[in-house]
N, C-alpha and C positions, 0 to 999 in steps of 0.2 A: 416210669417217667412222668413228670408233670408236664403238661402242656402250657408253657408260659407265653403270654402275648407280649410282645414287645412294642411299647409306645415311645415315639420320640426318637432322637438321635444319640448317640454316645459322644462323649466329650472328643474322642479321637476323630470321629467323622466330621464335627464341627471345626476343629482345629485344621483339617485337612482342606476344608472349604475355604476357610479364612486365609491360609496360606496361598491357595491357588488364585483367590481374588487379588491379593497382594502382588503376586508376580505379574498378573494381567494388568494391574494399575501401574506398576513400575515400567512396564512396556508402553502403555497407552500415553502416559503424561508427556514424555518427551515429543511423541507424535502430534499431540494437539498444540504444544509450544510451536512447533514448525508450522503447522497449518495457520496459526494466528500471523506469523511473520510473512507468510505468502500472501496472506489477505491485505496485510499493510502495503506490501509492495504492489499489489494488483490494483489497490485504491490509488496509490500514487501514479502508476502507469496510466490508469484510467483518466485521472485528472489531467494529466499532460496531453492525452489525445484530445480531450475536450477543450483544452487550451489552445491546441493547434487549430481546431475548429473555429473557436472564438477569435483567434488570431487572423485567420483568413477572411472572416466576416468583417472584421474591423478593417482590415487592408483594403477590402473591396469598397468600403464606405469612406475611407480617408486616403484616397489617392496613393495606394501602394504602401502606405507606412504601417508600421507595427507599433503595438502598445508594449510599454514596460512598466514595471512595478512589482508590488508584492501583494498577493491575496492569500487570506488564510480563513480557516474555520475552526478556531480553537474555542475553548470554554469561555473565553473573555468576550466573545462575539465575533461575527464574521466581518472580515475586510474584503472588499471586492476590488477587482481590476476591471474598470469598465464593465461593470455587471457580471463578470466571471467570478464565481465563488467556488473553491474546491470542496471536496469531501470534508467530513468532520475529522479534526485532528491533523490536517494536511496544509502545510504552508508551502505556496508556489512562489517563486521569484523569477520573473521574465525580465530579460534585457533585450532591447530593440537595437538593431544594428543598421546604420545608414548605409544606402546602396550607392551606386547600383551593383548588384542587385541588392535591394533590402531584404534584411533576414532577421532572425531573432533567436534567442536560445532562452532556456528555462530550466531550473532545478526544482525539485519537489522533496520535501522531507515530511516525516510524520513524528509526531511529539512522542510516540511510543517506542520508536526503533531508530536506531542510529544510521541504518542504511539510507541512502539517497538514490533518487532516480533523476535523470536528465534527458533533453532532448534539443535539437538544434536543427534550424532551417536556413539554409543559404549563408551560413556563418561558419566560423572555425569550430571544430569539434568540441565538445564540452564533457568532460569525463563524468560518468562512465559511458556516454553514449558515443557511438562509433559510426553510425549510419545516419545520414540526412533524414529527418522526418521520423525516425523510429525511436520511441522511448526505451531506455536501458537503465537498469538498476545495477548497484554494486552489492 
């Protein structure tokens, strides 16, 4: 018997590795898409929490009144709401409500996803938010 030294991989071994990598990719790609969606929602929630802080600062400086309007940070350029600018790709629309007690509500949307988030303080609930002062997304 001759002693043959085998160098390299056979075609079958390479095909098995390619199939395994394909299966792993098919499992992983949907997981990454879900992660991106969660990141967009977290960005909108964070922007609503930051707006809440900005609203309270504005209220302290303006005899209890709250600000209303739209702020965005899209590719066309940022639009601010009395100095408040949301994250990239996010548009926030705030509505001030006269009192007593004075309050406000806001919704946030992202230009990549169809989902929205909302928050309200001292006003009627704004869907999907159900708890005063807590941002909620649908």
